[in-house]
C-alpha positions, 0 to 999 in steps of 0.5 A: 887283367881279372882273375877267376878261379886261379885263371887270369882272363884278358876281357879285352880279347874275350869280348870281342871274340864272343861278339864276332862267334854271334855275329858269325852265327847270325849272318849264316842264318840270314844268308841260309834264309835268303838261299831257302826261302829266295822268291819262294812264296811263303806256305800257306798264301792264297789268292783269292782261294788259289794256293800258291805256297811254296811256289816260285814267282813264275810257278805263282803267276802260272797258276794265277793264270791258270786258275784266276784267269778265267774268274777274272775275265769272265763277263760282269752281270750288270742291273740297270733299272729293271734290266739287265746286261752283261759286259766284259771287265776289259770293256771296262779297263779291269784286268789282274796282273798276276806278274804283280800279284806274284811279286808281292806274295814274294816280296815279304820283306829282305832285312835280316830278322824278316828273312831268319824269322821265315826259317823258324816261323810255324807256317800260317794260313796268308790270303792276299788281294790280287793286284788289279789293273784299271784302264780308267778312259776305258772304263769311262767309255764303257760307262758311256756306251752303256749308259748310251744303250740301257738308258731310256726316256721316260714315257707317259702312258697314252691311248689312242683311237684305231677303226674303233678301238682304243689301243693303250701305250703302256707308261714307261719310267725314264732310267738314267745311268749314273755315269759319275759313280758307275764304273767305281761301282763296278770296279769295286764289285770286280772278282767279289762274288754277289748272289746277284747282278751288280746294281749300277746307281740309277736316276729313275724318272717317273712317266708324267702320265703313269699306269694307274692314269692310264687305267683310269682313263681306258675304263672311264672314257676310251672303252665307253667312248668306242662302245657303239655309234652315237646319234644326233638329230639335226632339223628332225633328221637322224645323223649316226657317227660310228666309233671308227669316225668318231675315233678318227677325231677323238683323242686323250690329252695330258692336262699338264698334271698328269691327267688324261682328259679328251679332246674331240676335233669337231671341226674335223669331225664337221667337215666329214663328208656324211656329217657335212652333206647332211648339215647342208642339206639341213642348212639355209639355203640361199635364192638363186638367179639365172639370166632371162632373154633381156639379160635380167636377173630373175629368181631360179630358187627362192631359197628357204630357211634352215639351221646352221651348225657350228663346231662348236654345237657339234663338240657340245653335242657328241661330248656328253655322249661318249660315256654313256651306253646303248639309248644314252647315247642318243642327243638332238643338237639344238640350234636355231632356225636361221634365215638365208642370207639372201633371198629374192627381195634382198637381192632386189634390195642390193641391186642385183637385177641384170647381167653385168658380164659374163665369160666362157672358156672352151678347153679339150675334155679330159676326165681330170678336168671335169672333175677339177673344174666341176668341183671349183664351179660348185664352190663358187657358184652362188657366191655373193659379193657385197659393195667393198668386198673382197672376192678371193679364188683361194678363200672361195675354193679352197685348197685342192686337194684329194680332201676337198674334192680334186684329183690329180691333173697336169698344170704348169710348174717350173716352167713346164708341165706337170701332174699335180692336184687341181690341175685345170682349174686354171680355166676357171680362174681365167673365166673369172678373170675374164667375168671380173674384167669386163664387169669393171671391178677392180683386181686386186691380186692376179697373175698370169700363166708363166708361158702362153696356152693358146685356147685362152685370150692373150693377156686377159688370163690368169692362173692360181697356186695355193698359198702363193698366187691368188685371184682377188678383185673389189667390188666397187660397183656400189651394188652387190654382184651374184656369181653364177658359175657352170661348167661342162665337160668342155666348157665353163662360164662365169656371169656376174649379176648386179647392177652396171656401173658402165655402159660397156667395157672393151678390150684391145690388144696391142702387138705381140714385143720383146718374142724370144724363142723357145729352147728345148729340153729332156725330162725323164718319164713317168713325171715327165709331161711332153710339150711343143714349143712356143715363142715367148712375148709381152702384150699389153691389154686396155681395158676401156671404159664406156658410158653415154658412147664415150670412153671415160677411163682407160686401163693398160695390162700388161702382161710377160710369157717366157717361152715355152720349151719343147720338151722330149720325154725320155724313159726311165733307165731299164731295170736288169742288166741287158735290159734294152733302152725304149726310144724317146717319147712325144705326146701326140696331144701336145704335137697338135697343139693342144696344151695340157693344162 
């Protein structure tokens, strides 16, 4: 008990009453604060410039959707190296969560002091960041797609030559997007205004041959090289090479150190018809031979001296001229004069003195046969095969291509007639096989046609195929052999001149065995070639060596022929609706027994 100013006060009662009144007042303010400020956003609150102060959560979300949504969905401009791309934020898994943003704007604390403080606090500006949703896998996938689309490999500068003109391919710097950092870069830039595109992190790879080197090579070599013709003198005769011809065999290549250096395909240039013809005319010419009435080898042309220009000599003469201009683009190819390999005197020393063997094959006239057989004969004629050497059809004639002077013709492939370059040269192979057979020299490689062709002797014929089948024989006669080949539009003859080792070579043929009937097949025009049927069979032919009127040796050649199926050619499927189908066709020549090979 305490006495004050004449009054007695009971402190035990007064203090609790005062405290209770204070608590009741504070609680009232708290309740009032909750009611007044509840889920409302505090005044002065903005989100990226969008004022949502005083709004409820629902109102704030709607305002953010309306005001911030378009900017949040707008494409992001990206800079990748020296190019720009645009990509939707959604493709990177980026979007604004307006509901969560409104929630965060209103959720500023519910403790009594914070709530009551909002009742009496003065209005102040408050800018909060939007809540951004991030889909990590989507962002990684988007970066991968962008890297594939926008990345590029480095490309070296290059110069090519086309129809006498130098053409430049500009160098390009390689660009690779840094996928490990690109997604983070886009996320960091999302909804943050920038002066320009968002630069993605990239790695740049410079080209091996850059713009400076490309420009130098163009000015110093390529343009002068194509500025005019080059003229060479060979054995006193001019040879003019045009820019277009030079450009076909000229290239500028990276030397491995970023420098373009010239390369001339000298062998290709040497093989060009205009070059080959002039050089062939200047080359030494071997003596040629014919057979007189007494079957002796006599000189038809004694040959002459000449020059042989190698690919290296041609290249050494041409390359220095390509950087010059005008009259300075001329030079003489200095090569020594050489004698022919075979002179009349040399022929006698080598034993080329008589006809050893000769054989002729006749064939139906056809333009492709005349061309292909004539070209093969041209390449074979004049061959000299020294003792112990092996003669090869494929090596001597070369690949039967257009560039080598051959045209498309008919030959056997997969058991039937088909068109192919060089068709018809089997007539030359068969003629050479028989010349070899009756000369008594050793066969090394040969193969018969898959099925029998009536105009050739059974078991004594040969075919060839580039890269798979050759006709080769070794000269084991002890003396050199000279090959004389000639042809007409309907026949080819090959004669071997040398010294006979045997008095006579005979051929004896056995009967056909293991006879097999042919079948029937159908092909589709225009690749199909009709053919008449013929049985398959085996046959043996003996080569009999005669010396002094007596047989001294015998060799057996065994040949297996598959049946020649009858082939009927059907027309190709008609084009267009309702087009009538043509009836099957047969080839009259094949029906009359004239094989097409």
